[in-house]
Residue frames as a rotation matrix with the C-alpha (Angstrom) as fourth column:
MET 1
-0.296 0.284 0.912 95.67
0.878 0.458 0.142 -9.67
-0.377 0.843 -0.384 -115.33
ALA 2
-0.966 -0.109 -0.235 95.30
0.012 -0.924 0.381 -6.75
-0.259 0.365 0.894 -117.71
ALA 3
-0.074 0.989 -0.131 91.82
-0.110 -0.139 -0.984 -5.42
-0.991 -0.059 0.119 -118.41
LYS 4
-0.249 0.082 0.965 90.39
0.876 0.443 0.189 -6.37
-0.412 0.893 -0.183 -121.79
LYS 5
-0.961 -0.052 -0.271 90.08
-0.076 -0.893 0.443 -3.64
-0.265 0.446 0.855 -124.36
GLN 6
-0.168 0.977 -0.134 86.51
-0.465 -0.198 -0.863 -2.63
-0.869 -0.082 0.487 -125.20
ALA 7
-0.033 0.131 -0.991 86.96
-0.998 0.050 0.039 -3.77
0.055 0.990 0.129 -128.81
GLU 8
-0.848 -0.365 -0.384 87.57
-0.359 0.929 -0.090 -7.35
0.390 0.061 -0.919 -127.58
LEU 9
-0.821 0.544 0.173 84.22
0.030 0.344 -0.938 -7.49
-0.570 -0.765 -0.299 -125.78
LYS 10
-0.602 0.605 -0.521 81.97
-0.799 -0.443 0.408 -7.24
0.016 0.661 0.750 -128.84
LEU 11
-0.279 0.666 0.692 78.76
-0.059 0.708 -0.704 -9.16
-0.959 -0.237 -0.158 -128.85
VAL 12
-0.396 0.078 -0.915 78.28
-0.905 -0.204 0.375 -10.58
-0.157 0.976 0.152 -132.35
PRO 13
0.757 0.652 0.051 76.34
-0.615 0.736 -0.283 -13.42
-0.222 0.183 0.958 -134.00
THR 14
-0.116 -0.859 0.499 78.43
-0.574 0.468 0.672 -16.60
-0.810 -0.209 -0.547 -134.17
GLY 15
-0.174 0.119 -0.977 76.76
-0.938 0.281 0.202 -18.54
0.299 0.952 0.063 -136.99
THR 16
-0.987 -0.126 0.104 76.34
-0.157 0.906 -0.393 -21.57
-0.045 -0.404 -0.914 -134.70
PRO 17
-0.351 0.915 -0.200 72.96
-0.063 0.190 0.980 -23.23
0.934 0.357 -0.009 -135.32
VAL 18
-0.157 0.370 0.916 70.69
-0.926 -0.378 -0.006 -22.70
0.344 -0.849 0.402 -132.30
GLU 19
0.834 0.525 -0.167 69.65
-0.454 0.827 0.332 -26.36
0.312 -0.201 0.928 -132.19
GLU 20
0.318 -0.822 -0.472 73.31
0.373 0.567 -0.735 -27.40
0.872 0.058 0.486 -132.05
PHE 21
-0.523 -0.509 0.684 74.10
-0.349 -0.604 -0.717 -24.88
0.778 -0.613 0.138 -129.33
VAL 22
0.162 0.686 0.709 71.12
-0.967 -0.033 0.253 -25.88
0.197 -0.727 0.658 -127.16
ALA 23
0.862 0.134 -0.490 71.82
-0.134 0.990 0.035 -29.60
0.490 0.035 0.871 -127.67
GLY 24
-0.007 -0.974 -0.226 75.32
0.302 0.214 -0.929 -28.94
0.953 -0.075 0.293 -126.33
VAL 25
0.044 0.081 0.996 74.08
-0.837 -0.542 0.081 -27.61
0.546 -0.837 0.044 -122.98
GLU 26
-0.719 -0.539 -0.438 75.43
-0.287 0.805 -0.520 -30.24
0.633 -0.249 -0.733 -120.58
ASN 27
-0.886 0.405 0.224 72.88
-0.153 0.200 -0.968 -30.12
-0.437 -0.892 -0.115 -117.78
PRO 28
-0.746 0.614 0.258 69.66
0.621 0.502 0.602 -31.84
0.240 0.610 -0.756 -118.94
ARG 29
0.141 0.820 -0.554 67.39
0.893 -0.347 -0.285 -29.56
-0.427 -0.455 -0.782 -116.90
ARG 30
-0.169 -0.286 -0.943 69.15
-0.036 -0.955 0.296 -26.44
-0.985 0.084 0.151 -118.15
ARG 31
-0.983 -0.171 0.069 68.97
0.044 0.147 0.988 -27.81
-0.179 0.974 -0.137 -121.72
GLY 32
-0.364 0.925 0.111 65.20
0.924 0.343 0.168 -28.36
0.117 0.163 -0.980 -121.33
ASP 33
0.243 0.395 -0.886 64.77
0.559 -0.803 -0.205 -24.83
-0.793 -0.446 -0.416 -119.96
ALA 34
-0.609 -0.534 -0.587 66.76
-0.192 -0.619 0.762 -23.47
-0.770 0.577 0.274 -122.93
GLU 35
-0.876 0.349 0.332 64.52
0.465 0.433 0.772 -25.38
0.126 0.831 -0.542 -125.36
GLU 36
0.064 0.950 -0.305 61.46
0.983 -0.113 -0.145 -23.95
-0.172 -0.290 -0.941 -123.62
LEU 37
0.049 -0.112 -0.993 62.84
0.204 -0.972 0.120 -20.40
-0.978 -0.208 -0.025 -123.75
VAL 38
-0.932 -0.359 -0.049 63.60
0.006 -0.150 0.989 -20.75
-0.362 0.921 0.142 -127.47
ARG 39
-0.499 0.824 0.269 59.95
0.823 0.354 0.444 -21.75
0.270 0.443 -0.855 -128.07
LEU 40
0.278 0.646 -0.711 58.58
0.849 -0.511 -0.132 -18.97
-0.449 -0.567 -0.691 -125.85
LEU 41
-0.140 -0.407 -0.903 60.78
0.046 -0.913 0.404 -16.18
-0.989 0.015 0.146 -127.23
ARG 42
-0.951 -0.091 0.296 60.28
0.284 0.121 0.951 -17.27
-0.123 0.988 -0.089 -130.84
GLU 43
-0.168 0.979 0.117 56.53
0.958 0.134 0.252 -17.02
0.231 0.154 -0.961 -130.26
VAL 44
0.360 0.311 -0.879 56.65
0.677 -0.736 0.017 -13.72
-0.642 -0.601 -0.476 -128.35
THR 45
-0.216 -0.578 -0.787 59.05
-0.097 -0.789 0.606 -11.91
-0.971 0.208 0.115 -130.69
GLY 46
0.866 0.499 0.033 58.14
-0.056 0.164 -0.985 -13.52
-0.497 0.851 0.170 -134.01
GLU 47
0.400 -0.831 -0.387 61.91
-0.911 -0.317 -0.263 -13.76
0.096 0.458 -0.884 -134.62
GLU 48
0.790 -0.294 -0.538 64.21
0.176 0.949 -0.261 -16.69
0.588 0.111 0.801 -135.25
PRO 49
0.881 -0.470 -0.054 66.92
-0.023 -0.158 0.987 -17.17
-0.473 -0.868 -0.150 -132.60
VAL 50
0.608 -0.794 -0.009 70.58
-0.127 -0.087 -0.988 -16.42
0.784 0.602 -0.154 -133.25
VAL 51
0.679 -0.494 -0.543 73.53
0.728 0.351 0.590 -17.60
-0.101 -0.795 0.598 -131.15
TRP 52
0.791 -0.439 0.426 75.72
-0.308 -0.888 -0.343 -14.65
0.528 0.140 -0.838 -130.17
THR 53
-0.282 -0.939 -0.195 79.15
-0.050 0.218 -0.975 -14.66
0.958 -0.265 -0.109 -128.56
TYR 54
-0.767 -0.145 0.625 79.31
-0.613 -0.122 -0.781 -15.52
0.189 -0.982 0.005 -124.86
GLY 55
-0.907 0.380 -0.180 76.69
0.393 0.919 -0.038 -18.25
0.151 -0.105 -0.983 -125.32
ILE 56
-0.562 0.745 -0.359 73.73
-0.221 -0.553 -0.803 -15.91
-0.797 -0.372 0.476 -125.65
VAL 57
-0.574 0.522 0.631 70.67
0.818 0.406 0.409 -16.89
-0.043 0.750 -0.660 -127.68
GLY 58
-0.722 0.214 -0.658 69.17
-0.018 -0.956 -0.292 -13.68
-0.692 -0.199 0.694 -129.00
PHE 59
-0.087 0.802 0.591 65.97
0.957 0.232 -0.173 -12.67
-0.276 0.551 -0.788 -130.78
GLY 60
0.851 0.475 0.224 65.62
0.524 -0.785 -0.330 -9.63
0.018 0.399 -0.917 -133.02
ASP 61
-0.205 -0.908 0.365 68.03
0.854 -0.348 -0.386 -6.83
0.478 0.233 0.847 -133.79
HIS 62
0.826 0.407 -0.391 68.58
0.554 -0.714 0.428 -3.73
-0.106 -0.570 -0.815 -131.71
HIS 63
-0.056 -0.815 0.577 70.77
0.604 -0.488 -0.631 -0.72
0.795 0.313 0.519 -132.44
TYR 64
0.652 0.242 -0.718 71.80
0.749 -0.355 0.560 1.17
-0.120 -0.903 -0.413 -129.31
ARG 65
0.024 -0.626 0.780 73.42
0.350 -0.725 -0.593 4.54
0.936 0.287 0.202 -128.77
HIS 66
0.140 -0.069 -0.988 74.81
0.989 -0.041 0.143 5.68
-0.051 -0.997 0.063 -125.42
ASP 67
0.956 0.188 -0.224 75.05
0.212 -0.973 0.089 9.29
-0.201 -0.133 -0.970 -124.31
SER 68
0.219 -0.965 -0.144 78.83
0.019 -0.144 0.989 8.88
-0.976 -0.219 -0.013 -124.59
GLY 69
0.188 -0.101 -0.977 78.43
-0.931 -0.335 -0.145 8.42
-0.312 0.937 -0.157 -128.35
ARG 70
-0.860 -0.461 0.217 79.25
-0.398 0.874 0.280 4.72
-0.319 0.155 -0.935 -128.26
GLU 71
0.244 0.959 -0.142 76.82
-0.885 0.161 -0.436 2.71
-0.396 0.232 0.889 -130.34
GLY 72
-0.857 -0.512 -0.051 76.41
-0.491 0.783 0.382 -0.77
-0.156 0.352 -0.923 -131.69
ASP 73
0.020 0.846 -0.534 74.11
-0.805 0.330 0.493 -3.61
0.593 0.420 0.687 -132.54
THR 74
-0.900 -0.195 0.389 72.85
-0.404 0.710 -0.578 -6.39
-0.163 -0.677 -0.718 -130.34
MET 75
-0.620 0.761 -0.193 69.81
0.544 0.593 0.594 -8.59
0.566 0.263 -0.781 -129.92
ARG 76
-0.123 0.663 0.739 66.59
-0.457 -0.699 0.551 -7.12
0.881 -0.270 0.389 -128.52
ILE 77
0.440 0.352 0.826 65.97
-0.892 0.277 0.357 -9.87
-0.103 -0.894 0.436 -126.03
GLY 78
0.176 -0.421 -0.890 67.68
-0.420 0.786 -0.455 -13.12
0.891 0.453 -0.039 -125.19
PHE 79
0.854 0.053 0.518 69.03
-0.503 0.345 0.793 -15.59
-0.136 -0.937 0.321 -122.68
ALA 80
-0.125 -0.900 -0.417 72.13
-0.731 0.368 -0.575 -17.54
0.670 0.233 -0.704 -121.79
PRO 81
0.874 0.415 -0.253 71.94
-0.173 0.752 0.636 -21.02
0.454 -0.512 0.729 -120.27
ARG 82
-0.042 -0.929 0.367 74.82
-0.786 -0.196 -0.586 -20.65
0.617 -0.313 -0.722 -117.79
LYS 83
-0.497 -0.212 -0.841 75.92
0.210 0.912 -0.354 -23.42
0.842 -0.352 -0.409 -115.43
ALA 84
-0.966 0.036 -0.256 74.71
0.247 -0.168 -0.954 -21.52
-0.078 -0.985 0.154 -112.37
ASN 85
-0.189 0.932 -0.308 71.45
0.218 -0.266 -0.939 -20.14
-0.957 -0.245 -0.153 -113.80
LEU 86
0.076 0.298 0.952 69.54
0.993 -0.109 -0.045 -18.85
0.090 0.948 -0.304 -116.80
THR 87
-0.587 -0.276 -0.761 70.51
0.356 -0.932 0.064 -15.27
-0.727 -0.233 0.645 -117.55
LEU 88
0.214 0.789 0.576 67.69
0.958 -0.055 -0.281 -13.32
-0.190 0.612 -0.768 -119.22
TYR 89
-0.784 -0.563 -0.262 68.55
0.468 -0.813 0.347 -10.18
-0.409 0.149 0.900 -121.19
GLY 90
-0.868 0.436 0.238 66.04
-0.122 -0.651 0.749 -7.41
0.482 0.621 0.618 -121.94
PHE 91
-0.184 0.835 -0.518 63.50
0.669 0.493 0.556 -8.62
0.720 -0.245 -0.649 -119.40
ASN 92
0.172 0.246 -0.954 63.95
0.940 -0.330 0.085 -5.76
-0.294 -0.911 -0.288 -116.93
SER 93
-0.793 -0.609 0.007 64.54
0.572 -0.741 0.351 -2.75
-0.209 0.282 0.936 -119.20
ALA 94
-0.474 0.681 0.558 60.99
0.411 -0.390 0.824 -1.71
0.779 0.620 -0.095 -120.04
PRO 95
-0.703 0.419 0.575 58.74
-0.690 -0.597 -0.409 0.61
0.172 -0.685 0.708 -118.06
GLY 96
0.422 0.907 0.002 56.36
-0.861 0.400 0.313 -1.67
0.283 -0.134 0.950 -116.22
ALA 97
0.058 -0.478 -0.876 58.95
-0.133 0.866 -0.482 -4.41
0.989 0.145 -0.014 -115.71
PRO 98
-0.815 -0.444 0.372 59.43
-0.410 -0.012 -0.912 -3.79
0.409 -0.896 -0.172 -111.96
ALA 99
-0.089 0.867 0.491 55.77
-0.964 0.048 -0.260 -4.55
-0.249 -0.496 0.832 -111.19
LEU 100
0.697 0.316 -0.644 55.94
-0.549 0.812 -0.197 -7.76
0.461 0.491 0.740 -113.22
LEU 101
-0.256 -0.880 -0.400 59.26
-0.222 0.457 -0.862 -8.80
0.941 -0.132 -0.312 -111.68
ALA 102
-0.586 0.113 0.802 57.62
-0.809 -0.131 -0.573 -8.52
0.041 -0.985 0.168 -108.26
ARG 103
0.420 0.843 0.336 55.22
-0.794 0.520 -0.315 -11.28
-0.440 -0.135 0.888 -109.40
LEU 104
0.152 -0.405 -0.902 57.73
-0.851 0.410 -0.327 -13.41
0.502 0.817 -0.283 -111.34
GLY 105
0.972 0.038 -0.232 58.77
0.075 0.885 0.459 -15.80
0.223 -0.463 0.858 -108.60
LYS 106
0.627 -0.773 -0.096 62.26
0.282 0.111 0.953 -16.80
-0.726 -0.624 0.287 -107.48
HIS 107
0.589 -0.498 0.637 64.85
0.663 -0.153 -0.733 -14.69
0.462 0.854 0.240 -109.32
LYS 108
0.088 -0.598 -0.797 67.68
0.627 -0.588 0.511 -12.22
-0.774 -0.545 0.323 -108.85
GLU 109
0.930 0.243 0.276 68.26
0.368 -0.588 -0.721 -9.02
-0.013 0.772 -0.636 -110.76
GLY 110
-0.225 -0.972 -0.073 71.42
0.885 -0.235 0.401 -7.56
-0.407 0.026 0.913 -112.21
ALA 111
-0.520 -0.040 -0.853 71.88
-0.056 -0.995 0.081 -4.14
-0.852 0.090 0.515 -113.77
SER 112
-0.326 0.375 -0.868 70.66
-0.925 -0.318 0.210 -5.34
-0.197 0.871 0.450 -117.18
CYS 113
-0.481 0.165 -0.861 69.56
-0.350 0.864 0.361 -8.92
0.803 0.476 -0.358 -116.67
VAL 114
0.371 0.633 0.679 67.43
-0.928 0.224 0.298 -11.26
0.037 -0.741 0.671 -114.63
TYR 115
-0.704 -0.647 -0.291 68.80
-0.600 0.762 -0.243 -14.51
0.379 0.004 -0.925 -113.19
VAL 116
0.467 0.855 0.226 66.56
-0.881 0.429 0.199 -17.55
0.073 -0.292 0.954 -112.80
ASN 117
-0.398 -0.634 0.664 67.72
-0.684 0.687 0.246 -20.91
-0.612 -0.356 -0.707 -111.43
ARG 118
-0.905 0.206 0.372 65.07
0.377 0.795 0.475 -22.89
-0.198 0.570 -0.797 -113.32
LEU 119
-0.741 0.650 0.166 61.86
-0.285 -0.529 0.799 -22.11
0.608 0.545 0.577 -115.16
THR 120
-0.055 0.750 -0.659 59.82
0.594 0.555 0.582 -24.10
0.803 -0.360 -0.476 -112.64
ASP 121
-0.526 -0.218 -0.822 60.74
0.829 -0.346 -0.439 -21.38
-0.189 -0.912 0.363 -110.10
VAL 122
-0.901 0.122 -0.416 58.86
-0.156 -0.987 0.048 -18.67
-0.405 0.108 0.908 -112.00
ASP 123
0.141 0.987 0.073 55.37
0.154 0.051 -0.987 -17.87
-0.978 0.151 -0.145 -113.24
MET 124
-0.565 -0.440 0.698 55.58
0.686 0.219 0.694 -18.55
-0.458 0.871 0.178 -116.98
ASP 125
0.422 0.756 0.501 52.70
0.894 -0.439 -0.090 -16.17
0.151 0.486 -0.861 -117.77
VAL 126
0.836 -0.201 -0.511 54.57
0.066 -0.887 0.457 -13.34
-0.545 -0.415 -0.728 -116.04
LEU 127
-0.208 -0.969 0.135 57.81
0.230 0.086 0.969 -14.34
-0.951 0.232 0.205 -117.81
ARG 128
-0.207 0.240 0.949 55.98
0.973 0.149 0.174 -14.25
-0.100 0.959 -0.264 -121.15
GLU 129
0.816 0.570 0.099 54.63
0.574 -0.819 -0.018 -10.77
0.071 0.072 -0.995 -120.37
LEU 130
0.479 -0.740 -0.473 58.10
-0.021 -0.548 0.836 -9.55
-0.878 -0.390 -0.278 -119.34
ALA 131
-0.455 -0.640 0.619 59.48
0.580 0.314 0.751 -10.87
-0.675 0.701 0.228 -122.64
ARG 132
0.181 0.624 0.761 56.71
0.972 -0.231 -0.041 -9.19
0.150 0.747 -0.648 -124.63
LEU 133
0.926 0.192 -0.324 57.17
0.289 -0.915 0.283 -5.90
-0.242 -0.355 -0.903 -122.79
GLY 134
0.155 -0.961 -0.228 60.96
0.055 -0.222 0.973 -5.95
-0.986 -0.164 0.019 -123.16
ASP 135
-0.431 -0.278 0.858 60.82
0.806 0.308 0.505 -6.83
-0.405 0.910 0.092 -126.84
GLU 136
0.486 0.726 0.486 58.21
0.850 -0.521 -0.072 -4.14
0.201 0.448 -0.871 -127.52
HIS 137
0.813 -0.218 -0.540 60.18
0.143 -0.824 0.548 -1.53
-0.565 -0.523 -0.639 -125.59
LEU 138
-0.167 -0.984 -0.062 63.43
0.083 -0.077 0.994 -2.21
-0.982 0.160 0.095 -127.44
ARG 139
-0.150 0.212 0.966 61.70
0.976 0.185 0.111 -2.35
-0.155 0.960 -0.235 -130.83
ALA 140
0.704 0.629 0.329 60.50
0.666 -0.746 0.000 1.19
0.245 0.219 -0.944 -130.20
SER 141
0.916 -0.362 -0.172 63.73
-0.207 -0.794 0.572 2.69
-0.344 -0.488 -0.802 -128.93
THR 142
0.493 -0.856 -0.155 67.41
0.002 0.180 -0.984 3.09
0.870 0.485 0.091 -129.54
ALA 143
0.414 -0.319 0.853 68.04
-0.904 -0.253 0.344 2.89
0.106 -0.913 -0.393 -125.81
SER 144
-0.390 -0.577 -0.718 70.41
-0.361 0.813 -0.457 0.18
0.847 0.081 -0.525 -124.71
PHE 145
0.341 0.431 -0.836 69.90
0.576 0.607 0.548 -2.08
0.743 -0.668 -0.041 -121.72
VAL 146
-0.281 -0.414 0.866 70.12
-0.305 -0.817 -0.490 0.83
0.910 -0.402 0.103 -119.30
PRO 147
-0.672 0.018 -0.740 70.26
0.635 0.527 -0.564 -0.09
0.380 -0.850 -0.366 -115.60
ARG 148
0.397 0.881 0.258 67.32
0.487 -0.440 0.754 1.18
0.778 -0.174 -0.604 -113.62
């Protein structure tokens, strides 16, 4: 299978209403977790959610610029209710995130995301603080989700 061209991988708003997207999440537990994350991130960021490509619910706007010169626009913070887990974007990019992640509860980390099986596995106060920290960090920078 040929590799996809970079231009085909763009993350863009879809125009799908968030309520419709979340209601379409098949697994009832995952749907409930998505509803809870929408409430939490709306409160933390003060932003309305937007459904982006790849099934990502994002909050706020963020312009990034890489050292290579590549730049673009994405959400500041967000999540995707995948079949296997909840994928959280922007929760591990801020200084101070590693100490909070150590207290989060059951999760796995990727280069630019955090994976959680269900919200009942994590400390919601710590998750809220990670969201606040990530949102604040990306509001103040043009750095992208740079792996630690």
